[in-house]
C-alpha positions in Angstrom: 14.9 -22.8 -20.8 15.1 -19.7 -22.8 12.9 -16.6 -21.8 10.3 -15.5 -24.3 11.1 -12.6 -26.1 9.2 -9.7 -25.8 7.6 -8.1 -28.6 8.4 -4.3 -29.2 5.6 -2.3 -27.3 4.4 -5.4 -25.3 4.0 -4.5 -21.7 6.4 -5.9 -18.7 4.8 -6.8 -15.5 5.2 -5.2 -12.4 3.5 -6.1 -8.9 2.0 -3.7 -6.3 1.0 -3.5 -3.0 -2.1 -1.2 -1.9 -1.4 -1.0 1.8 -4.7 -0.2 3.6 -6.0 0.1 7.2 -9.5 0.2 8.3 -10.4 2.6 10.9 -12.5 2.2 14.1 -15.2 4.4 12.5 -15.5 2.2 9.7 -13.3 4.1 7.4 -10.2 3.0 5.2 -7.3 4.7 4.6 -4.3 4.0 2.0 -0.8 4.4 2.3 1.2 6.0 -0.5 4.7 6.3 -1.1 6.9 8.6 -3.0 8.9 7.4 -6.2 12.7 7.7 -5.4 13.7 9.9 -8.4 10.5 11.9 -9.3 9.1 12.1 -5.7 5.6 11.1 -7.3 2.9 9.7 -5.1 2.7 5.9 -5.7 2.0 2.6 -4.4 4.8 0.2 -3.3 5.9 -1.7 -6.2 8.5 -3.3 -8.4 9.5 -6.2 -10.6 8.4 -10.0 -10.0 10.9 -11.8 -7.8 12.3 -15.0 -8.5 11.3 -17.7 -6.0 8.2 -15.6 -4.8 4.7 -15.9 -5.8 3.7 -12.3 -7.0 1.8 -11.3 -3.9 4.4 -12.3 -1.8 6.4 -9.9 -3.9 4.3 -7.3 -3.6 4.3 -7.6 0.4 7.8 -7.6 0.4 7.8 -4.4 -2.0 5.7 -2.8 0.7 7.9 -3.9 3.5 11.2 -2.2 1.9 9.3 0.7 0.6 7.2 1.5 3.2 8.0 -0.5 6.3 4.4 -2.3 6.6 3.8 -5.6 7.5 0.2 -7.4 7.1 -2.0 -9.7 5.4 -1.6 -9.7 1.8 -4.3 -11.0 -0.6 -3.2 -13.7 -2.8 -5.5 -12.6 -5.8 -5.0 -9.5 -7.5 -7.5 -6.8 -6.7 -7.1 -4.7 -9.7 -4.4 -3.4 -12.3 -3.3 -0.6 -14.3 -1.2 0.2 -16.9 1.6 3.0 -17.0 5.0 3.9 -18.6 7.6 3.6 -16.3 10.6 6.0 -16.6 14.1 4.2 -17.4 17.5 5.8 -17.7 17.1 6.9 -21.2 13.8 5.6 -22.5 10.3 4.7 -21.2 8.7 1.0 -20.7 5.0 0.1 -20.7 4.3 -1.7 -17.5 1.2 -3.8 -16.5 0.7 -3.6 -12.8 -0.9 -6.3 -10.7 -2.4 -4.7 -7.5 -2.8 -6.5 -4.3 -4.5 -5.3 -1.0 -2.4 -5.3 1.9 -4.0 -5.0 5.3 -1.5 -3.5 7.2 -1.0 -5.0 10.7 2.0 -2.6 11.6 4.5 -0.3 10.6 8.0 -0.4 11.4 10.1 2.2 13.0 12.8 2.1 10.3 13.0 0.2 7.0 15.3 -0.4 3.9 14.3 2.5 1.9 12.9 5.0 4.8 15.5 7.8 3.9 15.0 7.5 0.1 11.0 8.0 0.2 8.2 9.4 2.0 5.0 7.5 3.2 1.8 9.0 4.3 -1.8 7.5 5.0 -4.5 9.1 3.1 -8.2 8.9 2.5 -9.0 7.0 -0.3 -10.4 10.0 -2.4 -7.2 12.2 -1.4 -4.9 9.1 -2.8 -6.9 8.7 -5.9 -6.3 12.3 -6.5 -2.5 12.4 -5.7 -1.5 9.6 -8.1 -0.6 10.5 -11.6 -1.9 7.2 -13.5 -6.0 7.4 -14.1 -6.2 3.6 -13.9 -4.7 3.5 -10.5 -6.8 6.2 -9.3 -9.8 4.6 -10.4 -8.8 1.4 -8.5 -7.9 2.9 -5.2 -11.8 4.8 -5.2 -13.3 1.5 -6.3 -11.1 -0.8 -4.0 -11.2 1.5 -1.0 -15.2 2.1 -1.2 -16.7 1.3 2.1 -17.9 -2.3 2.5 -22.0 -2.3 3.3 -22.8 -4.0 6.3 
């Protein structure tokens, strides 16, 4: 089966994990990583992986980029659009965002020497990312659950 041809300007799909952890006081923290080339703060993300469901691919990206393991939601919790910098051009991407409840972070992982990772309060993480829709998603998804 041939791949469907993309029309010029059509967004390409990426998948991302939003690693979160619930603190004992009921607050939530979000892990961000830096991009390899520009060192911007981002969530772990990448292209869909053949043979994996999108949420599984998002969990793998979080494992490779941040060394985190946990329970990933099978349904997207949000999405955002951004322009991805390629070698000699930009590509419009729609990113499906999956919540990852982090259970642990490894002491070493694949991209540890290429990226920084850090836990942030949601409001700080939202201020640090460049993409406005990702900032909004962080604020929305990390809001405290009433209870």
